N, C-alpha and C positions, 0 to 999 in steps of 0.2 A: 083308522088311518088310511083311508082309501076306499073302504067299504065296498059297496056293490055298484060303483059308478060304471057307466058305459066305458069299456076299456079304451076305445079309440078317442073318446072325448074326455077321458079322466083328467081332472085338474090337479096337477102336481102341487104338493104342499111341502116347501122346504123345511118347515118346522117339524112336520111329521117325519120327513126323511132324516133329519138330524137325530130325532128320537130313535128311529130304527137303527141308525149307525151306532148310537150309544149302546143299544141292546147288544149289537154284535161285538162292540168293544168290551162290554162286560164279560162276555163269553171268553174273549181273548185274554183278558186280565186273569180270569179264573184258571184258564189253561196254563198261563205262564207260571202261576203259583204251583199248580199240580205238577208241571214238568220239573220244576226245581225240587219238589218233594220226592219225586220218583227217580231221581238220579241224574237229571239233566239230559241234554241232547245226545251225548255219547252213549247213554244207556237206552233211552227211549227214542230211537232214530226215526221210526215211522211216525210217531206222535209229533216229534219235533219238526219233521219235514212238513206234515200237514198244517201244523200250527204256523210255521213260517210263511207258507203260502196264504193261509187264511188271514194272517195279520197283514200281509202285503196287500191283499185285496181290500180289506177294511180300510187300510190307510189310503188306498187309491180313492175309495168312496168318500172318505173324509175330505180329501183334497178337492173333490168335485163340488162341495157345497157352495162355495163362493161362485163358481161357474154357473151352477144351477139357479142362482138368484138373479142372473143377468137377463133372463128372457124365458119365454114359453118353451121354445125348442130346447134351450139349455136345461130347463127344469125337467122336461120329459126324458131327456137323455140321462140325467142324473138319477131320476127315480127308477128308470129301467135298469141302470147299472147297479144301484143299491139293492134292488129286489133280486137281481141275479146273484150278487155276492152273498146275500143272506140265505138264499136258496142253497148255494154251494156249501156254505158253512153248515147249514142244517144237515146236509148229506154227510159231511165229514164227522159230525158229532153223533149222529143217530146210532144208537146201540153202544156208543163209547162214552156216554155221559160221565160215568165215574172216572174214566181216564182223563177227561177234560175238566173234571172238578166242578161239574154243573148238575143241576137237577133236570130230570126229564121234563120236557116242555118249556125249557128256558127261553126258547125262541118263538113260542106260540104267539106272543104279542105282535109278531111281525107277519102273521099268517095272512091277514086281510090285505096288508100292503103288498106282500109278495104276489097274492092272487091277482090283484089289480094290475100291477106293473110288470108281471111276467105273462099276463094273458096274451095268447098268440096274436090276436088282432092288434093289440096295443104295440107289441114289439114289431109286427109287420108294418105298422103305420110309420115306423122310423126308418124304413128302408132307404129313403132318400134324404133323411134328416141328419146330414153329417154334422151340422152345427157350426156356428162361427168360432174362430179361434180366440178372439179378444186379445190380440197382440197390440203393443204400442205402435205408433207410426214408424218409429225407427226399426222395430223388429219386423213389421210388415215389409219394409223396404229390403231388409236382409232376406226375408223369405222370397220375395219376388226376384231378387237378384240371383239367388242360388237355384230357384226353380227354373228360371230362364236358362241358366248355364246347364243345368241337369238335362233339360229337355232338348236343348240345341246341340250340346257337345257330348254329353255322356250317353244319353239314351240311344243315339244312332249306333254306338259301338257295343251296347250291352249284350245283345243276343249273339253276335259274332264271337265276342270274347268268351262267353259262356260255352258255346257249342264247340269252339276250337281249342278251349283251354289256353287262350292266348294271354298276352301281357297287357298291363294297363297302358293305353296309348299315351305317349309323352305329351300330346297336346292337352290332355286332361290335367296332368300334373302342372304344366306351365300355366294353364288357364286358371286353375285354382289358386296358384301362387299369385297371379295378377289380381285375383279377387280378394286376396288377403286371408284365404281360408286357413293357411298354416300359421298365421300370426294372431289368431283370435284370442289365444291365451298367453301370448308373449307380451310382457309389459312394454309399454310404449317407449321407455328409456332404452330398451334393447332392440328396437326396430319393429315391434309388433303393434297391436291395436288395443291391447288390454289396458284399461284405466283403473282396473280393480273394482269395478262396480257390478251391480246386479245384471246389467245387460250382457256382460261377457259370457256368462254361463248360458243364459237364455239364447243368445245368438248362436252359440255352439250347438245347442239342441235343435234350433230351427234350421240351421244350415245342414246339420247331419241328416235330419229327416228328409229334407228336399233332395239331397244328393242320393240318399238310400232309396228314395222313391223311384229314381231312374235305374240305380244298380247298387246292390250291396257290395259286390266284389270290386268294381272299378269306380265307385262313387263315394258312398258314405263311409267306407272303411279307410279311405286314404288319409283323412285328417286325424284318425285315432292314434296312430303311432307317433307322429310328431307331438301330439297333445300329451301323451304319456311321458315322453322324454322331457318336454317343456316343463311339466309339473314337477318332475324330479329335480330338474336344474333350479327352478325357482325356489323349491323347498330347501335344497341342500348344496347347490353349487356355489363355488367361490365367485367373487366379482369378476375375476379374470375369465373363469369358465362361462359365466353368463354372457359377458361381452364377446367371447369367442364363438359360442355355439348358438345362442338364441337368435341373433340376426340371421344366421345361415339357415336355421330351421324355419323362421318366418318367411324367408324368400325361397324356400325349397332348394336352396343351394346344397343342403344336406337333407336327404330323405332317410329317416332311420327305420330300423326294424327292432322289435323287442325280443330279446333272447333270454327267457326265464325258464320255461318248462323244460324238463329233461325226460328221457325215456322212462325212468323209474319214478319220476316225481312230477305229477301233473299239477294239481291244485295244492299239493303239499310243498309249497315253495320253501318253507323253512328248512327242509332237509336236503336241498339240492347238493350235488357232489362236484360240479365243475369247479376247478381250483384256479386261483390267481396267486402266483408266487413271485415275490420280489426278485428282480433280476436286473443286471446291467445291460443296457442295450447299445445301439450304435453310438460311437464317440463318447462312450462312458456315461451315457444318459441313464438315469434311474427309471425303472419301470416295473412291469409285471409280465410274466409269461402265463398264458391261459391254456389249460388242458381240460378236455372233456367233451361231452356231446350235449348239444341242445336240440330240442325238437319243437315242432309246431311254431317255427319262427316265420311268421307271415311276412311276406315282402322281402325275405332275406336275400334274394339275388339282386334285385334292383336297388336295394338300400345302399347308401354310401357309408353307413355306420350301424353298428348294433348297440342297443342299450342292453348290456349284458350283466346279469347278476351272477356273481361268483363267490366262492368261499375263500376268504383271505385268512381265516383263522382255522388251522387244521384240527382244532379241538371241536369235534362234531357235537359235543354235549351242549355247546353254546347255541346250537341251531341258528335261528334267525339273527342272533347277535354277532355271528361270525361272518356275515355276508356283506359284500360291498358291491357298488354299482359302477360299472365302467362304460365309457363311450369308446367303442372299438371300431376305428376306421377300417374300411375295406373297399376294394374295387367293386365296380358294378359287374354283376354276372349275368349269365344267360338264364332265362326263366325255366329252363329244363335241366338245370344242374350247373355246378361251377366248382373249380378247384384253383386255389391261389397259393403262392409261396412268398415268403419274405427273404430278405438277405440274411445270411448267417449271423448269429449273435453268439456271444460266449456266456454260458450259464454254468456256474460252478466249475469253471475251467474247461468246459466242453463246448465245442462248436455245434450249435443247433440251428436248424432251418425251420422257421415257423410255417405251419401249413393250416389251411382252412378249406374244407370241402363241404359242399352243400348238395344234398340229395332231395329232389322234390317229392312231396307226398301228394299223390293225386287224390282229389276229393270229388264227391258227387255234386257239389255246388260251391258257392263262394269262390268262384274262379276269377282269375285276373291278377289277384295279389300273389297267389301261390304260397304254399307253406313248405317248409324245408326242415330236414334234419341236418344240423350243421356240426361237423366234427372239427375241433380245434386241437392242434398239437404244437405246443411251444409258440403260440402266437403272441408276439410281443406287443405291449401297449405302453406308451409313455406314462409316467407317474401322474402327470398333470391331467390325464384322462380319467382318473379316479374321481368320481363326483364328490366334491367336498375336500379332495386331496387327503391329507393326513387326518383332518377332522371327520372325513367321511368313512374312514375305516370302521367296519362293523355297523354302519348306518344304512347300508344299501337296501335292506328289506323295507325300512320305513320310507325311504325315498321312492322305492318302487310302488309301495302301497298308495302313496300320495297320488301317483299317476293312475293306478288301477281303480281307485274309487271314482275318479272322474271318468275313467274308461267305462265303468259300469253304467253311468248315466248316459254316456254316448251310445253304448250298446242298446239301451232302451230306446233312444232316439232313432237308431238304425232300425230297430224292430218296428217302430211306428211308421217309418217310411215304407218299409216292405209291406206292412199291413195295408197302408193307404193305397199303394199301387195295386194290391190284390183286390181290395174292395172296389176300386174304380173299374178294374178289368172285369170283375164279376157283374157289377151293375150294368156296364155297357153291354156285355154279352147277353145278360138276361133280358134286357130291353129290346134286343135286336134278333134274338133267336126264337123261332117258333117250334113248339112241340105239341102234338095233338091239337092243332089248329088254334093255339094260343101262345102268346109270348111267354117265355119262361118266367118273366117277371110277374105275370098275372096270377101265378100260383101262390097261395098263402105261405106255403113252406119256403119258397124261394125268398119272398119278401121278409119273412121272419128271420131267415139266416142273414140277409143283408142288413136288417134292422139291428140285429145283435152285433154284427160287425161294426156298424156305425157307432153303436154305444161303446163297445170295447175300445175302439180306436181313439175316440175322443177322450175317454177316461184315461187311457194310457198317455195320451199327449198332455193333458192337463196335469197329470201327476208328474210328468217329466218337467214341465214348467215349474211346478211347485218345488221339486227337488233342486232344480237349478237355482231357484231363489234362495233356498236354504244354504246351498254350497257357496253361494256368493257371500254369505255371512260367516263362512267358516264352520257351518253346521252340515247336517244331512248325510253323514257317512253311512248310517244305518239305512236311511231312506234310499240312498243310491243303490244299495244292495237289494232293497225291497222292490224298487221300480224295475230293476234288471230282472229279478226273479219272476215278478208277475207278468211284465210286458212280453218277455221273450217266450214264455210258455203260451201266452195268448196268441202270439204270432203264428205258432204252429196250427192252432185251431182256425184262425182267420184264413190263412193261405190254403189249408186243407179244404175248407168249405168253398173258397173261391174256385179252387180246382174242380170240386164236385159240381158246382153250378155250371161249369163248362162241359160237363159230361165227358164223353170220350175225348173231345178235343183238348180237355184240360191235361190229358196225359201226353199230348203231342207237343214236341218242341216248337211247333209252328206258333203256339200261343205262349206268351211270356209267363203266364201263370204257373207253368211247370217249373220255370226257373225260380220264381218267387217261392214256391213250395220247398224246393231243396235248399235254397238259400236260408229260409227261415229256420230250418232244422239245426243249423249250426249255432244259432243265437243262445240257446240254453246250455251250450257246451263251452264256448270260449268266454274269456274275460271272467272266469270263475264258473266252473261247472255248477249246474243248478243244485245238485245234492250237497256239494261242499258249501256253496253259498248259504243254503238254508240251514245246514247243521252247524257249520263252523263260524258263521258270521251272524245271520239274522236271529236264529234261535238263541244263541248265546247272549246277544245284545238286548233282546227283549226284556223289559223290566228293569234295565239298568239306567 
């Protein structure tokens, strides 16, 4: 299946590639059975984590087969990626065959294929072979539109905001609103651009990649928060709520932040402690007072409202079934901290003043949006701001997850954009920098690194398109977690090697690759920490 062909001129064979992927899938299937027999992911955490990542990589390879059949370059990229995935899988199982439920040598049938398509000269030959995207004409237009905006409006601000820990410039928010970026998932009847078809999800992925290519902090992440709240409203909002909030989200009249994580509960969303208690507000209006602390609330100062998950049932044994999702209006605050108060209201016969205070959390990267710890004390919210109103009581966890699953796909698209920017920067630097009387690009090691970058990026992009297609059909929840897990971890390697190709200058803020490196590091942490995503979502869903 590849034999001893000259590696640079090796002729890719998609039938053989499919067979190799099936070999990997057989190992994954055996491992799923073994994991269940050995107590599951809570007992076998290391095994489950490795299995989740291996399964995600194999699924990425599977999604590339159609792409690989479209041309010579596409086929070469697909073969290189598949060989890399099988090599990594072999490393994971070596010496642990019994744990994985397979015989020693289970992957020996892939040896010739891996030898051919991981051969250094073959990988190095792909250094400039980024490969076509194969988007429809409409999606190409979306890509061109958002790339132009990203290069002309976002990119000029990216380095300054990163180095000064500044705020997202308002011209970026208003410009994206004019492009319709915040209405991509808002149904057309509520003022958005979604017709409920396949293109809606792909457009979101394409737009997010292009914006993130210019900046993760002030570009690609801007459309994630409105997207999460939009999905929750479409899933569980009343007609009145949809007509009230969705047009405002689409027009960026309301820019939201997501307030879910708490100091003691990160990915363990079901056990959050912030409470929302029924209370009478101004002029006798019914509503809720919210008490507690949220953390890692990105964009919390600039936001006009928080999509806040709170416990409405004091019986903590109900875990996620006792949670409800609220839209909590707030004034806009300063990027470096804020404190607001409300007019006094009467709660249980006592006069109380609602307070909201935000403390910024400084981070090494992903700057511009800013993250906050937000403390709420008796902050009153009208009853009509409970998503779903009475029918939404106890349903908040499910509405939130509706947004988060799409958020994971978006995060993968953000990772692709960051990787693409890093690859382009590294390629340009390598072709223009001389070391020992030769361009850095002329060295095999450099070209092999760039070749692997091109392979990984295109695979990640095509898997993202595939997952977008699945989600448009109401499917793909597991795949959304898989693409997030695989792509975000890959982004750390790509940006690290891009920095390394720059040598000492890669460590200097003078070159944007240093920003891309620290930005990439956050991707495996937010929107579901990698370990939690692998153990609690992917490993549990495999085989079901």
